[in-house]
C-alpha positions in Angstrom: 33.6 -1.6 31.7 33.4 -3.9 28.7 30.6 -3.2 26.2 28.8 -5.4 23.7 31.0 -3.9 21.0 34.1 -5.1 22.8 32.6 -8.6 23.0 31.8 -8.5 19.3 35.4 -7.5 18.3 37.0 -10.2 20.5 34.5 -12.9 19.3 34.7 -11.9 15.7 30.9 -11.4 15.3 28.5 -8.5 14.9 27.1 -6.5 17.8 23.7 -7.7 16.8 24.7 -11.3 17.3 26.1 -10.5 20.7 22.9 -8.7 21.6 20.8 -11.7 20.6 23.0 -14.1 22.5 22.9 -12.1 25.7 19.1 -11.7 25.4 18.8 -15.5 25.1 17.3 -15.5 21.6 17.3 -18.8 19.7 18.3 -17.5 16.3 22.1 -18.0 17.0 23.8 -21.4 16.5 24.5 -23.0 19.9 28.3 -23.3 19.3 28.5 -19.6 18.4 26.3 -18.5 21.2 28.5 -20.5 23.7 31.7 -18.8 22.3 30.1 -15.3 22.7 29.1 -16.1 26.3 32.6 -17.3 27.0 34.1 -14.0 25.8 31.5 -12.0 27.8 32.6 -13.9 30.9 36.3 -13.3 30.2 35.7 -9.6 29.8 33.6 -9.6 33.0 30.7 -8.0 31.0 27.8 -6.6 33.0 24.7 -5.3 31.3 23.8 -1.7 31.7 20.6 -1.6 33.9 19.3 1.5 32.2 19.6 0.0 28.7 18.0 -3.2 30.0 15.1 -1.3 31.3 14.6 0.6 28.1 14.7 -2.7 26.1 12.1 -4.4 28.3 9.8 -1.3 28.0 10.2 -1.3 24.3 9.6 -5.0 24.1 6.3 -4.7 26.0 5.1 -2.0 23.7 5.9 -3.9 20.5 5.6 -7.6 21.4 2.1 -7.9 20.0 3.3 -6.7 16.5 6.9 -7.8 16.2 9.2 -10.5 17.2 8.2 -14.2 16.8 5.0 -13.5 14.8 3.8 -15.7 12.0 1.2 -14.2 9.7 -2.0 -16.0 8.5 -3.3 -14.8 5.2 -6.5 -16.4 3.9 -10.0 -15.7 2.6 -13.3 -15.4 4.4 -11.8 -13.8 7.5 -14.9 -12.0 8.8 -16.9 -15.2 8.4 -14.8 -17.7 10.2 -13.5 -15.4 12.9 -17.0 -15.1 14.3 -17.2 -18.9 14.7 -14.0 -19.4 16.6 -15.8 -19.4 20.0 -18.3 -22.0 18.8 -16.2 -25.3 18.7 -19.1 -27.4 17.7 -20.0 -25.3 14.7 -16.7 -23.6 14.0 -15.9 -22.8 10.4 -13.2 -25.1 9.0 -10.9 -22.1 8.5 -11.3 -21.3 12.2 -10.2 -24.8 13.0 -7.2 -24.6 10.8 -6.2 -21.3 12.3 -6.7 -22.4 15.9 -4.8 -25.6 15.3 -1.9 -23.8 13.8 -2.0 -21.2 16.6 -1.9 -23.9 19.3 1.1 -25.6 17.7 3.0 -22.3 17.2 2.3 -21.2 20.8 4.1 -24.4 22.0 7.2 -23.3 20.0 7.3 -19.7 21.1 5.6 -18.1 18.1 2.4 -16.1 17.9 0.0 -16.4 14.9 -1.8 -13.2 13.8 -4.5 -13.0 11.2 -3.4 -10.5 8.5 -6.3 -11.4 6.2 -7.7 -8.2 4.5 -11.2 -9.2 3.3 -13.5 -12.0 2.3 -11.3 -12.9 -0.7 -8.1 -13.1 1.2 -6.3 -11.5 -1.7 -4.6 -8.3 -0.3 -2.6 -5.9 -2.4 0.7 -7.8 -2.7 3.0 -4.8 -2.3 1.1 -3.4 0.6 1.0 -6.7 2.4 4.7 -7.3 1.9 5.5 -3.8 3.3 3.4 -4.5 6.4 5.0 -7.9 7.1 8.6 -6.7 6.6 8.0 -3.5 8.7 6.8 -5.7 11.5 9.6 -8.2 11.2 7.4 -11.2 10.5 9.6 -14.2 9.5 6.9 -16.6 8.4 3.6 -16.8 6.6 0.8 -19.4 6.7 -1.3 -19.1 3.5 -4.8 -20.2 4.3 -7.2 -21.9 1.8 -8.1 -19.8 -1.2 -10.0 -20.0 -4.4 -8.3 -22.1 -7.1 -5.9 -19.9 -9.1 -5.6 -17.2 -6.4 -2.4 -15.2 -6.9 0.4 -15.1 -4.3 -0.6 -12.3 -1.8 3.0 -11.2 -1.5 5.1 -9.5 -4.2 8.3 -11.2 -3.0 8.9 -14.1 -0.7 12.6 -13.6 -0.3 13.7 -14.1 3.3 10.2 -15.4 4.4 9.3 -19.0 5.4 6.0 -19.9 3.7 3.6 -22.8 4.2 0.3 -23.3 2.3 -2.8 -24.9 3.7 -4.6 -26.7 0.9 -3.9 -27.1 -2.8 -5.4 -23.9 -4.2 -2.2 -22.0 -5.1 0.1 -23.7 -7.5 2.8 -21.1 -7.9 5.3 -20.6 -6.5 6.1 -24.1 -5.3 6.2 -24.0 -1.5 5.6 -26.4 1.3 1.9 -27.3 1.8 -0.3 -29.0 4.4 -3.3 -30.7 2.8 -5.6 -33.7 3.1 -4.8 -36.7 0.9 -7.6 -36.8 -1.8 -6.8 -40.3 -2.9 -7.0 -41.7 0.6 -10.2 -39.8 1.3 -11.9 -41.4 -1.8 -10.6 -44.8 -0.9 -11.8 -44.5 2.6 -15.3 -43.4 1.5 -15.5 -46.3 -0.9 -14.3 -48.8 1.6 -16.7 -47.7 4.4 -19.6 -47.7 2.0 -18.7 -51.2 0.8 -18.3 -52.5 4.4 -21.8 -51.1 5.1 -23.2 -53.3 2.3 -23.5 -50.8 -0.6 -22.3 -51.8 -4.1 -23.7 -49.3 -6.6 -21.6 -46.3 -5.4 -21.4 -43.2 -7.6 -19.3 -40.1 -7.5 -21.0 -36.8 -8.3 -19.2 -33.5 -8.1 -18.7 -30.0 -9.5 -15.8 -29.6 -11.9 -14.3 -26.7 -10.1 -14.5 -28.5 -6.8 -12.8 -31.5 -8.2 -10.1 -29.4 -9.7 -9.3 -28.1 -6.1 -8.0 -31.6 -5.4 -6.0 -31.5 -8.7 -8.6 -34.1 -9.9 -7.2 -36.7 -7.5 -10.7 -37.5 -6.2 -11.7 -38.4 -9.7 -8.5 -40.3 -10.4 -8.9 -42.3 -7.2 -12.5 -43.3 -8.1 -11.4 -44.3 -11.6 -8.5 -46.3 -10.2 -10.9 -48.2 -7.9 -13.3 -48.7 -10.8 -10.6 -50.5 -12.7 -10.4 -53.2 -10.0 -14.2 -53.2 -9.4 -16.2 -53.0 -12.7 -19.4 -53.0 -10.7 -18.7 -49.4 -9.8 -20.7 -47.1 -12.1 -19.1 -44.2 -14.0 -18.6 -41.0 -12.1 -20.3 -37.7 -13.1 -18.4 -34.4 -13.0 -20.4 -31.3 -14.0 -19.6 -27.7 -14.6 -21.0 -25.4 -11.9 -24.0 -24.3 -13.9 -24.8 -28.0 -14.6 -24.3 -29.1 -11.0 -27.8 -29.2 -9.6 -30.5 -31.4 -8.0 -32.0 -32.5 -11.3 -28.6 -33.7 -12.7 -28.1 -35.6 -9.4 -31.4 -37.3 -9.5 -31.0 -38.3 -13.2 -27.5 -39.7 -12.5 -28.6 -41.7 -9.4 -31.6 -43.1 -11.3 -29.9 -44.0 -14.5 -27.0 -45.8 -12.7 -29.3 -47.4 -10.1 -27.2 -46.0 -7.2 -27.6 -47.0 -3.6 -24.9 -44.7 -2.4 -23.2 -41.4 -3.4 -19.9 -39.7 -2.8 -19.2 -36.0 -3.4 -16.9 -33.3 -2.3 -19.8 -31.0 -1.8 -21.9 -31.3 1.3 -24.8 -29.6 -0.4 -25.4 -32.9 -2.3 -26.4 -34.4 1.1 -28.9 -31.7 1.6 -30.4 -32.3 -1.9 -30.7 -36.0 -1.1 -32.4 -35.4 2.2 -35.0 -33.2 0.5 -35.7 -35.7 -2.3 -38.2 -38.5 -1.8 -36.3 -40.8 -4.2 -32.8 -40.1 -2.9 -33.3 -39.6 0.8 -32.9 -43.4 1.6 -29.6 -43.7 -0.3 -26.3 -43.4 1.5 -24.0 -40.4 1.2 -20.4 -39.8 2.0 -18.8 -36.3 1.9 -15.1 -36.2 0.9 -14.8 -32.9 2.9 -15.6 -33.5 6.5 -15.4 -29.8 7.1 -16.9 -28.7 3.8 -18.7 -25.4 4.1 -22.1 -27.0 3.3 -21.6 -29.7 5.9 -21.4 -33.5 5.7 -24.5 -35.6 5.8 -25.4 -39.3 6.1 -28.7 -40.1 4.4 -30.7 -43.2 5.3 -28.3 -45.8 6.8 -25.3 -44.2 5.0 -22.0 -42.9 6.1 
């Protein structure tokens, strides 16, 4: 009776390739897979029932940890995981994870969370060993603090995609919101609502997460509309309610834009600012988005 090794020798491929074709895996080129099946038919190949039974049993035991698994590595795991079952108030990272999981499910992959702690910065060597031992072919890097190091010692043989703009090296594919469009959208909506003295107030570190594209977009719009007041970007220790009130008062603002939802909270609690409009550049920013007065 012909064996998989016989098929491999006749087709000029490895035994592993033959095994993958006969199991119906999708990792083999269609033309090559067809050639292997043709040779198997010519040799009247019949699978060994005992081996098939063993492989199915093994697959059942290991399917949750191996095979078509994509790893998610990000920060804040314990926080956002608790909110997954609360769609209305789900943490933004939970929405990213669930969205990716849904799309991967459609394509025959499973998304598993490999995040180690709040920081999402596991030991690179240990994480790489875990992923390679489990045969994980792809990694989704969730949002992280700006400047966060790559959580893997080596990316050879792995397919990586980054969510957000926090990690700059190495250069890999990324999925992120368009900061320039977000700023233009906020300005346009506020202008359509009748506001003209629109300011931009943000923390420097938060602005840097967008590679200063929020700031660049505001300055670009200001070139074409001199009525727009100058923006105010402050370091974290100088980013507070007092600075916000001074900026809004000095520039006679009737609307404010920020990447930090906490600004909306400050405005709601301030008798002078609460009737001014507010637009948050991050719809899922951790502090939430708010619309003050008749604002956006």
